[in-house]
Backbone bond lengths (Angstrom), bond angles and torsions (degrees), N, CA, C in turn:
res aa  C-N    CA-C-N  psi(-1)  N-CA   C-N-CA  omega(-1)  CA-C   N-CA-C  phi
1 M - - - 1.458 - - 1.522 108.87 -
2 P 1.320 119.65 131.39 1.455 121.25 -178.17 1.525 111.31 -67.39
3 K 1.320 114.76 145.33 1.459 121.24 179.15 1.526 109.34 -82.59
4 S 1.337 116.10 136.62 1.455 120.85 178.17 1.531 109.47 -69.71
5 T 1.301 116.75 146.87 1.457 121.86 177.33 1.517 108.92 -118.26
6 D 1.318 114.40 173.36 1.464 119.25 178.82 1.525 111.76 -64.35
7 T 1.321 117.74 -22.46 1.456 120.16 -177.97 1.522 111.93 -87.98
8 E 1.345 116.77 -6.66 1.462 121.38 178.43 1.529 108.97 -124.11
9 P 1.324 117.20 73.27 1.457 119.82 -176.11 1.523 113.01 -59.86
10 R 1.343 116.04 135.79 1.463 122.67 177.39 1.525 107.61 -98.10
11 T 1.291 117.31 86.63 1.460 119.74 -177.47 1.514 112.82 -114.43
12 G 1.318 117.60 8.69 1.458 120.38 176.13 1.511 113.85 57.26
13 G 1.311 117.72 32.70 1.453 120.78 177.17 1.519 114.40 91.68
14 A 1.334 118.46 -8.39 1.467 120.27 177.86 1.525 108.66 -69.15
15 A 1.297 115.62 155.11 1.455 120.68 -177.53 1.523 110.52 -82.73
16 L 1.311 115.88 109.09 1.455 122.26 177.03 1.518 107.96 -94.38
17 E 1.306 116.16 121.66 1.468 120.94 178.70 1.524 110.13 -67.90
18 R 1.352 115.75 -50.99 1.461 120.40 -178.09 1.521 109.70 -170.54
19 V 1.318 117.06 161.73 1.460 122.39 170.22 1.519 105.93 -84.32
20 V 1.330 116.27 121.14 1.461 121.27 -177.35 1.529 110.37 -88.91
21 Y 1.337 117.31 -45.64 1.466 122.66 177.38 1.524 107.68 -133.66
22 S 1.311 116.73 123.70 1.457 121.56 -179.10 1.527 110.48 -74.80
23 A 1.322 115.31 164.55 1.467 120.15 177.19 1.527 110.19 -58.42
24 G 1.311 117.29 -38.79 1.463 121.08 178.96 1.516 112.70 -65.57
25 Q 1.330 116.53 -43.06 1.470 120.28 177.75 1.529 110.43 -62.33
26 I 1.320 116.29 -42.25 1.466 120.52 -179.79 1.521 110.20 -63.62
27 A 1.327 117.64 -48.44 1.470 120.92 -178.80 1.524 111.07 -58.92
28 E 1.320 116.81 -42.87 1.466 120.73 179.95 1.529 111.10 -63.23
29 R 1.324 116.57 -45.50 1.471 119.66 -177.60 1.532 111.35 -69.68
30 V 1.332 118.21 -38.32 1.466 120.64 178.63 1.526 109.80 -63.22
31 A 1.321 117.92 -40.40 1.469 120.82 176.88 1.526 110.70 -61.72
32 E 1.326 117.23 -41.87 1.465 120.92 177.42 1.527 111.04 -62.74
33 M 1.340 116.79 -41.92 1.465 120.25 179.99 1.526 110.87 -64.59
34 G 1.327 117.29 -40.88 1.460 120.51 177.30 1.517 111.44 -60.16
35 A 1.332 116.70 -41.22 1.470 120.99 177.53 1.531 110.97 -65.74
36 E 1.341 117.20 -39.29 1.471 120.92 177.71 1.524 110.49 -62.80
37 I 1.308 117.23 -45.72 1.463 121.34 179.70 1.527 110.17 -62.90
38 T 1.324 117.23 -42.78 1.466 121.28 177.72 1.521 110.35 -57.30
39 R 1.317 117.77 -44.95 1.473 121.67 179.52 1.525 112.21 -66.04
40 D 1.340 116.90 -31.44 1.457 120.77 -173.43 1.526 114.54 -82.14
41 Y 1.323 118.57 -9.08 1.467 121.64 -179.51 1.516 110.43 -119.88
42 P 1.340 116.65 138.49 1.461 119.89 -179.93 1.528 111.63 -62.00
43 E 1.327 115.05 144.95 1.458 120.46 177.67 1.523 109.76 -61.45
44 G 1.305 115.67 138.95 1.462 120.63 176.85 1.515 114.81 87.28
45 E 1.337 118.04 -7.18 1.465 120.18 178.62 1.525 108.60 -99.12
46 P 1.331 116.27 116.99 1.463 119.14 -175.82 1.530 113.36 -68.72
47 I 1.305 112.85 153.55 1.459 122.37 -179.29 1.526 108.11 -119.03
48 L 1.326 116.40 139.65 1.458 121.80 170.67 1.520 107.33 -105.10
49 A 1.315 116.79 114.02 1.461 121.59 174.82 1.521 106.85 -90.92
50 L 1.310 115.34 119.65 1.461 122.31 -176.37 1.524 107.66 -112.33
51 G 1.325 116.39 103.72 1.454 121.29 -174.64 1.511 113.00 -90.47
52 L 1.318 115.15 142.79 1.459 121.36 175.24 1.521 108.35 -92.14
53 L 1.323 115.13 112.21 1.459 120.81 179.83 1.517 110.30 -84.97
54 K 1.274 117.78 150.14 1.425 126.94 6.26 1.529 111.54 -96.59
55 G 1.308 116.95 -18.81 1.455 121.22 -169.99 1.510 116.67 -59.96
56 S 1.326 118.68 -30.47 1.463 120.55 -173.81 1.520 114.12 -88.81
57 F 1.337 119.24 -4.37 1.459 119.05 -168.20 1.523 113.84 -62.37
58 I 1.319 119.95 -39.53 1.467 121.10 179.58 1.523 109.65 -71.58
59 F 1.312 116.83 -46.41 1.462 122.02 177.91 1.524 110.52 -58.15
60 M 1.329 117.06 -46.65 1.461 120.47 -177.79 1.527 111.14 -63.54
61 A 1.324 117.29 -42.42 1.466 120.50 179.61 1.526 110.48 -59.52
62 D 1.318 117.05 -44.00 1.459 120.26 179.51 1.532 111.10 -70.82
63 L 1.330 117.20 -40.42 1.461 121.68 -177.23 1.525 112.37 -63.59
64 V 1.319 118.31 -49.03 1.473 119.75 -174.79 1.521 111.90 -64.82
65 R 1.326 117.42 -26.36 1.465 119.99 176.60 1.519 111.90 -72.95
66 E 1.327 117.34 -13.20 1.469 122.21 178.83 1.529 112.28 -99.46
67 I 1.317 118.30 -3.55 1.468 122.28 -179.60 1.525 108.60 -95.02
68 A 1.327 116.14 119.75 1.464 121.53 -177.90 1.531 110.52 -93.49
69 R 1.310 115.17 56.08 1.467 124.21 176.14 1.519 106.45 -144.06
70 P 1.333 117.28 159.80 1.470 118.21 173.42 1.533 109.71 -62.49
71 V 1.327 116.87 128.59 1.460 121.51 -177.83 1.528 109.16 -132.25
72 T 1.336 116.13 129.93 1.456 120.75 168.76 1.524 106.92 -109.52
73 L 1.337 115.63 160.88 1.461 120.55 -173.56 1.521 111.46 -127.24
74 D 1.303 115.20 146.35 1.456 122.48 166.73 1.518 106.50 -153.63
75 F 1.324 115.52 175.94 1.454 119.99 -173.82 1.520 111.40 -138.22
76 L 1.322 114.35 156.46 1.460 125.19 168.83 1.521 106.18 -120.26
77 V 1.320 116.77 148.96 1.454 120.39 172.46 1.526 107.12 -119.80
78 A 1.316 115.10 119.41 1.458 121.86 177.95 1.515 107.89 -134.68
79 A 1.315 117.15 144.34 1.459 121.07 -178.66 1.522 109.85 -130.61
80 S 1.358 115.48 134.23 1.464 118.93 176.96 1.516 113.02 -140.07
81 Y 1.349 118.99 -3.51 1.462 120.73 -176.94 1.514 114.29 -104.37
82 G 1.324 118.42 -38.90 1.462 119.58 -172.99 1.511 109.33 63.25
83 A 1.329 117.87 -134.03 1.461 121.58 -177.53 1.529 112.42 -96.85
84 G 1.325 118.06 1.38 1.454 120.11 -176.76 1.507 113.36 -87.30
85 T 1.323 115.83 -179.54 1.462 121.61 177.24 1.515 111.00 -110.45
86 V 1.320 117.73 6.23 1.455 123.25 176.88 1.520 106.93 -130.00
87 S 1.340 116.08 137.76 1.454 119.96 -179.88 1.523 109.74 -57.62
88 S 1.333 115.65 138.23 1.459 120.70 -179.37 1.521 111.70 -74.31
89 G 1.335 117.20 -16.95 1.460 120.68 -175.95 1.514 112.05 85.98
90 Q 1.306 117.25 -11.33 1.465 122.40 178.21 1.517 108.44 -102.19
91 L 1.327 117.35 136.84 1.454 121.30 179.47 1.517 109.21 -116.09
92 R 1.321 115.22 129.45 1.462 120.56 175.51 1.521 108.14 -114.01
93 L 1.339 116.89 122.75 1.460 121.23 174.60 1.517 107.53 -90.09
94 L 1.311 115.81 119.26 1.450 120.95 -175.93 1.520 113.05 -105.34
95 Y 1.338 118.24 -21.03 1.455 122.74 178.29 1.509 108.88 -148.28
96 D 1.319 116.86 130.17 1.447 124.16 179.83 1.528 107.88 -103.56
97 P 1.324 119.35 139.09 1.465 119.64 -176.51 1.522 112.44 -64.18
98 E 1.334 115.02 143.96 1.452 120.79 176.87 1.520 111.53 -85.24
99 A 1.333 117.96 -23.30 1.459 122.00 -177.66 1.527 110.77 -64.13
100 Q 1.315 115.32 142.51 1.457 121.14 173.58 1.528 108.46 -75.78
101 L 1.331 116.34 131.64 1.453 120.35 -178.46 1.525 112.75 -98.39
102 E 1.297 117.13 -22.33 1.456 121.34 -174.06 1.528 111.57 -57.01
103 G 1.342 114.68 127.12 1.452 121.63 176.95 1.515 115.44 77.07
104 K 1.309 118.87 3.41 1.466 121.75 -177.33 1.523 111.50 -105.14
105 H 1.333 114.52 154.54 1.459 121.15 169.97 1.529 106.16 -80.18
106 V 1.322 116.89 114.67 1.460 121.61 -176.43 1.525 108.80 -112.12
107 I 1.329 114.66 130.15 1.462 120.90 173.16 1.522 107.00 -114.46
108 L 1.311 116.48 116.24 1.455 121.95 175.27 1.524 107.09 -83.05
109 V 1.335 116.46 115.99 1.463 122.12 -175.79 1.528 108.35 -99.15
110 E 1.322 115.58 118.41 1.460 123.03 -174.64 1.523 109.22 -122.59
111 D 1.322 116.18 142.52 1.457 119.07 177.63 1.523 111.64 -73.45
112 I 1.337 116.83 -45.95 1.460 119.80 -175.74 1.523 110.41 -150.33
113 V 1.321 115.94 135.57 1.463 121.51 171.68 1.517 105.67 -99.14
114 D 1.317 114.71 115.42 1.460 120.93 -174.25 1.530 108.28 -121.35
115 S 1.316 118.08 -91.35 1.464 121.67 -177.86 1.526 112.40 -74.11
116 G 1.327 117.15 -22.55 1.459 120.81 -177.41 1.515 113.64 89.52
117 T 1.323 117.60 -8.55 1.463 121.85 -177.67 1.525 111.68 -56.77
118 T 1.325 116.46 -47.73 1.460 120.68 -177.81 1.523 110.57 -61.98
119 M 1.317 117.45 -51.13 1.462 120.85 -178.23 1.522 111.48 -61.42
120 N 1.313 117.19 -46.44 1.454 120.49 -176.87 1.519 112.51 -64.09
121 R 1.280 117.23 -27.30 1.459 120.99 178.56 1.525 111.97 -85.01
122 L 1.335 117.11 -38.13 1.461 120.90 -175.20 1.519 114.57 -79.59
123 I 1.309 118.26 -40.34 1.459 120.65 -174.11 1.528 112.03 -57.40
124 P 1.332 121.08 -50.55 1.469 119.20 178.17 1.535 113.11 -60.24
125 M 1.334 116.84 -37.96 1.455 120.70 179.00 1.529 110.60 -63.12
126 L 1.315 116.81 -43.04 1.460 120.59 -179.42 1.526 111.58 -71.41
127 E 1.323 117.68 -36.83 1.467 120.71 178.12 1.523 111.99 -62.27
128 E 1.341 117.28 -31.63 1.471 120.61 177.38 1.520 111.94 -62.10
129 R 1.319 117.14 -20.30 1.472 121.61 -178.96 1.522 112.23 -89.47
130 R 1.310 116.56 7.80 1.460 126.40 171.56 1.530 115.12 53.69
131 P 1.332 116.86 55.96 1.464 117.85 173.10 1.529 109.85 -69.13
132 R 1.313 116.09 156.30 1.466 120.35 176.25 1.528 109.47 -63.06
133 S 1.309 115.87 -41.84 1.458 121.85 173.17 1.524 107.46 -148.36
134 L 1.327 115.88 154.72 1.460 121.99 179.57 1.518 108.15 -139.93
135 E 1.319 116.20 116.11 1.456 122.06 -179.87 1.525 109.00 -128.99
136 I 1.326 115.00 161.45 1.459 121.45 179.22 1.530 108.62 -114.12
137 C 1.319 114.70 134.54 1.462 122.09 173.72 1.529 106.37 -120.61
138 A 1.318 116.88 115.11 1.464 121.54 -177.71 1.518 109.85 -118.72
139 L 1.313 115.64 133.42 1.458 119.32 175.87 1.525 110.40 -66.20
140 L 1.337 116.22 -43.22 1.467 121.97 -176.89 1.519 110.43 -129.24
141 H 1.308 116.53 143.97 1.465 121.58 176.74 1.522 107.06 -136.66
142 K 1.336 115.51 118.94 1.471 119.82 -178.83 1.526 113.02 -83.57
143 H 1.320 118.57 -16.00 1.466 122.90 179.90 1.531 112.07 57.81
144 V 1.333 115.89 38.37 1.464 120.07 176.07 1.527 112.03 -112.77
145 A 1.314 116.95 -12.94 1.470 120.59 -178.67 1.520 109.51 -73.35
146 R 1.309 114.34 140.58 1.460 119.97 175.86 1.514 108.36 -104.89
147 D 1.303 116.14 142.91 1.460 122.03 173.58 1.527 113.34 59.45
148 L 1.324 117.39 47.28 1.462 119.78 173.37 1.522 108.73 -64.83
149 V 1.317 116.88 137.06 1.463 119.33 178.47 1.525 110.55 -69.22
150 R 1.340 117.31 -23.97 1.456 122.00 175.51 1.521 109.21 -157.64
151 E 1.309 115.23 133.41 1.466 120.77 174.98 1.526 109.14 -80.60
152 P 1.314 117.32 148.96 1.460 119.46 174.73 1.530 110.97 -61.81
153 R 1.334 115.85 140.47 1.467 120.65 176.58 1.529 110.60 -77.47
154 W 1.337 115.48 -36.83 1.460 120.79 179.51 1.525 108.24 -122.77
155 V 1.318 115.78 130.39 1.468 121.60 179.18 1.519 107.92 -129.98
156 G 1.332 115.20 130.85 1.453 119.88 178.01 1.510 112.36 -71.13
157 F 1.319 115.93 -55.64 1.463 121.46 -176.85 1.527 110.14 -143.76
158 D 1.330 115.98 143.87 1.459 121.10 168.45 1.528 105.47 -79.88
159 A 1.331 115.55 116.02 1.465 120.86 -170.82 1.522 112.29 -91.34
160 P 1.325 115.82 146.71 1.466 119.76 175.62 1.528 110.48 -71.73
161 A 1.300 115.97 161.43 1.471 122.28 179.48 1.524 109.45 -81.43
162 E 1.330 115.43 64.33 1.457 122.92 179.08 1.524 107.08 -131.10
163 F 1.331 117.36 164.04 1.453 120.16 175.99 1.523 107.70 -85.07
164 L 1.338 115.72 114.04 1.453 121.93 -172.31 1.522 111.83 -101.76
165 I 1.329 114.90 143.09 1.460 121.99 179.09 1.526 109.11 -133.50
166 G 1.324 115.59 161.38 1.458 121.89 175.92 1.508 112.55 99.75
167 Y 1.338 115.95 162.18 1.462 123.53 179.93 1.539 110.50 50.60
168 G 1.325 115.73 43.50 1.458 122.02 178.88 1.517 114.20 102.09
169 L 1.319 117.90 -25.48 1.465 121.84 179.33 1.526 109.34 -78.70
170 D 1.327 115.54 140.93 1.462 118.64 -174.61 1.519 113.43 -129.10
171 H 1.315 113.47 169.88 1.456 122.76 162.67 1.512 105.05 -132.31
172 S 1.325 117.15 114.31 1.467 123.29 -177.83 1.535 111.28 51.64
173 E 1.334 115.50 44.28 1.469 124.39 177.22 1.526 114.01 71.52
174 N 1.303 119.03 6.87 1.466 122.23 177.25 1.524 110.63 -101.97
175 F 1.312 116.22 157.37 1.468 126.20 171.23 1.525 115.46 81.11
176 R 1.339 119.41 -0.01 1.463 120.09 -179.70 1.525 112.08 -58.77
177 N 1.325 117.12 -29.82 1.456 122.30 -173.49 1.526 114.19 -81.68
178 L 1.306 118.87 -4.16 1.460 119.67 178.94 1.527 109.81 -63.82
179 P 1.336 118.77 139.20 1.462 120.69 -177.62 1.531 113.85 -81.01
180 F 1.302 117.13 -3.40 1.460 123.25 179.77 1.525 108.12 -124.89
181 I 1.329 116.64 174.55 1.465 121.93 172.87 1.521 106.90 -110.95
182 G 1.333 114.89 125.15 1.455 120.23 -179.05 1.508 111.32 -125.26
183 S 1.308 114.96 167.08 1.452 122.58 177.74 1.527 108.02 -100.25
184 L 1.308 115.98 126.90 1.467 121.96 -179.96 1.523 108.90 -88.22
185 K 1.311 115.92 130.69 1.463 118.84 173.96 1.521 108.50 -67.38
186 T 1.307 115.50 132.96 1.465 120.26 177.39 1.508 108.72 -114.48
187 P 1.332 117.47 147.61 1.465 119.51 179.31 1.514 110.58 -61.66
188 D 1.312 115.71 143.87 1.488 120.46 179.07 1.486 112.33 -70.92
């Protein structure tokens, strides 16, 4: 079976506005971010990568393989979109990490910083668990959130103000498997 390329988007008939970041661009930037994280942490000190499901799972899998430090993984499940294309402003925590955070270097891995609701709700909760350090690594940052309690330390791309899909990002649970990030056409 032929492999899909960035020039042949697999969107199942949905209207794709454009490819915003190709699979190649993403792979290159994720490798750079892994190298940055490796440089930013002392050798021999383990890192806990805490991924926000479901959107971050592909990014996190690729990112941790680029970090040349001991890394353990756990996940959080939070929901704020539902079936819409705009964040509802409400955050539901569906799964809390089992890993102990106290005394550890924790990197919260996020697919996209958009409204800021998720970050503003999670950061204080995680800080109460007394990690040695707590940083945010986001693949995409739209720079539209006001009053973020903490800006991401590492950002893959400054994202346009469009509804993005692919590479873990979804619309109603579809399109996560796309190897690129594209802009979904939305009705006017």
